[in-house]
C-alpha positions as a Markdown table, in Angstrom:
| # | Residue | x | y | z |
|---|---|---|---|---|
| 1 | Asp | 107.7 | 96.7 | 80.7 |
| 2 | Glu | 110.4 | 94.8 | 82.4 |
| 3 | Pro | 109.3 | 91.3 | 83.5 |
| 4 | Arg | 109.7 | 90.7 | 87.2 |
| 5 | Asn | 109.1 | 87.6 | 89.2 |
| 6 | Val | 107.0 | 87.4 | 92.4 |
| 7 | Ile | 110.0 | 87.5 | 94.7 |
| 8 | Glu | 111.2 | 90.7 | 93.1 |
| 9 | Ile | 107.8 | 92.3 | 93.5 |
| 10 | Val | 107.6 | 91.1 | 97.1 |
| 11 | Glu | 111.1 | 92.6 | 97.8 |
| 12 | Met | 110.1 | 95.9 | 96.2 |
| 13 | Thr | 106.9 | 96.0 | 98.2 |
| 14 | Leu | 108.7 | 95.2 | 101.5 |
| 15 | Lys | 111.2 | 98.0 | 100.7 |
| 16 | Ala | 108.4 | 100.5 | 100.0 |
| 17 | Leu | 106.8 | 99.5 | 103.3 |
| 18 | Gly | 110.1 | 100.1 | 105.1 |
| 19 | Arg | 110.4 | 96.4 | 106.1 |
| 20 | Pro | 113.1 | 94.9 | 103.8 |
| 21 | Glu | 114.3 | 92.6 | 106.6 |
| 22 | Leu | 111.1 | 90.5 | 106.4 |
| 23 | Glu | 111.5 | 87.2 | 104.5 |
| 24 | Pro | 108.6 | 85.7 | 102.5 |
| 25 | Val | 107.8 | 82.0 | 103.2 |
| 26 | Ile | 108.1 | 80.0 | 100.0 |
| 27 | Arg | 106.4 | 76.7 | 100.3 |
| 28 | Asn | 106.5 | 75.5 | 96.7 |
| 29 | Glu | 103.2 | 73.6 | 97.2 |
| 30 | Ala | 101.2 | 75.0 | 94.3 |
| 31 | Cys | 100.2 | 72.5 | 91.6 |
| 32 | Asn | 99.8 | 73.3 | 87.9 |
| 33 | Glu | 101.3 | 76.8 | 88.2 |
| 34 | Ile | 102.4 | 78.7 | 85.1 |
| 35 | Pro | 106.2 | 78.7 | 85.3 |
| 36 | Glu | 106.6 | 82.3 | 84.0 |
| 37 | Gln | 104.0 | 85.0 | 83.5 |
| 38 | His | 104.0 | 88.7 | 83.4 |
| 39 | Leu | 101.8 | 91.6 | 82.5 |
| 40 | Cys | 102.4 | 93.6 | 79.4 |
| 41 | Ser | 101.0 | 97.1 | 78.6 |
| 42 | Thr | 102.0 | 97.0 | 74.9 |
| 43 | Lys | 98.4 | 96.6 | 73.7 |
| 44 | Ala | 97.1 | 99.4 | 75.8 |
| 45 | Arg | 99.9 | 101.7 | 74.6 |
| 46 | Lys | 99.2 | 100.9 | 70.9 |
| 47 | Met | 95.4 | 100.9 | 71.0 |
| 48 | Leu | 94.8 | 103.6 | 73.7 |
| 49 | Asn | 98.0 | 105.6 | 73.5 |
| 50 | Trp | 98.3 | 104.8 | 77.2 |
| 51 | Arg | 101.4 | 105.4 | 79.3 |
| 52 | Ala | 102.1 | 104.5 | 82.9 |
| 53 | Ala | 102.2 | 107.6 | 85.1 |
| 54 | Tyr | 104.4 | 105.8 | 87.6 |
| 55 | Gly | 107.2 | 103.4 | 87.6 |
| 56 | Ile | 106.7 | 100.3 | 89.8 |
| 57 | Gly | 109.0 | 101.7 | 92.5 |
| 58 | Ala | 107.2 | 105.0 | 92.7 |
| 59 | Gly | 103.8 | 103.3 | 92.5 |
| 60 | Leu | 104.6 | 101.0 | 95.4 |
| 61 | Ala | 106.0 | 103.8 | 97.5 |
| 62 | Glu | 102.8 | 105.9 | 97.0 |
| 63 | Thr | 100.6 | 102.9 | 97.7 |
| 64 | Ala | 102.5 | 102.1 | 100.9 |
| 65 | Ala | 102.2 | 105.8 | 102.0 |
| 66 | Trp | 98.4 | 105.7 | 101.3 |
| 67 | Tyr | 98.0 | 102.5 | 103.4 |
| 68 | Arg | 100.0 | 104.0 | 106.3 |
| 69 | Ser | 97.9 | 107.1 | 106.3 |
| 70 | Phe | 94.6 | 105.1 | 106.0 |
| 71 | Phe | 95.4 | 102.7 | 108.9 |
| 72 | Lys | 96.7 | 105.6 | 111.0 |
| 73 | Arg | 93.3 | 107.3 | 110.6 |
| 74 | Glu | 91.5 | 104.0 | 111.3 |
| 75 | Met | 93.5 | 103.6 | 114.6 |
| 76 | Gln | 92.8 | 107.2 | 115.6 |
| 77 | Asn | 89.1 | 106.7 | 114.9 |
| 78 | Lys | 89.0 | 103.5 | 116.9 |
| 79 | Asn | 90.8 | 105.1 | 119.8 |
| 80 | Gln | 88.4 | 108.0 | 119.8 |
| 81 | Gln | 85.4 | 105.6 | 119.8 |
| 82 | Cys | 86.9 | 103.8 | 122.7 |
| 83 | Arg | 87.3 | 107.0 | 124.7 |
| 84 | Ser | 83.8 | 108.2 | 123.9 |
| 85 | Val | 82.0 | 105.2 | 125.6 |
| 86 | Pro | 79.6 | 106.6 | 128.1 |
| 87 | Arg | 80.6 | 105.9 | 131.8 |
| 88 | Ser | 77.3 | 104.0 | 132.3 |
| 89 | Met | 78.4 | 101.5 | 129.7 |
| 90 | Glu | 81.9 | 101.0 | 130.9 |
| 91 | Ser | 80.9 | 98.6 | 133.8 |
| 92 | Ser | 78.8 | 96.4 | 131.5 |
């Protein structure tokens, strides 16, 4: 459970998505933000004997792959729907 800041998570996510060249826009306009916060799984480990199955890098990589696959199927479905419009409806 290594604390990471938001920028580190964003950079890891962009890398997993194959887009490390993208730069987040940081506006610093939020009021009353907690200066530092992170999640901790210590309680789950102790009480439930839980262990993470993935490290954050592997988890982000698998999540990115899932989204790529999902949106690829969505685009294929939309393209098939567009091709299957009856000719009588094309001129409407």
